[in-house]
C-alpha angles and dihedrals in degrees: 000000000000133000118199117196122195143155102078123134147124118308136165121249109277092030131114139239133181118212121201130203116192117195123205137172103056144016112278101206108141093020128120118223120200143180123223130177137204124199122198110285093006135101122257110269136195118257108170144328140197131198114222089213107071095353095250111171134204126195126189114242095254090057101047111119091014108052129056127187121202140162138218110206094191091056096035086229133136121202132205111199110197120191133175090025120201131205086249089064090069107120146107107278120213130191121212139180132206134183100207106031109154120205095251090056100040091108094049118097089209090066092067123084104193131044135189127213114272128260118213120235116190120185116193119209 
């Protein structure tokens, strides 16, 4: 199982980026795919998640109204659309997938079994 994250880059504050996470190796029906981020000197934190079954989405408070998570089953890809970016959004963004992620643990990195490499997002102010 491999997760490939891409789409990071340098953007000015107020700009937008779309991150992609392509999953290969197995079917991901029933899985939850999430995005986490880690800024320098800070702990990894939850950003957003989507359940392949039903398409339910979850966005952390700081991302509500700015971030959208979506999935394309045919492409086995999850997207994180980030708008109105702030300097505080600067971080390495990681995608992750888990088979048995219960709702109460959806924001916990330990609930996810598979991780992709990070993609760096830098927002200049």
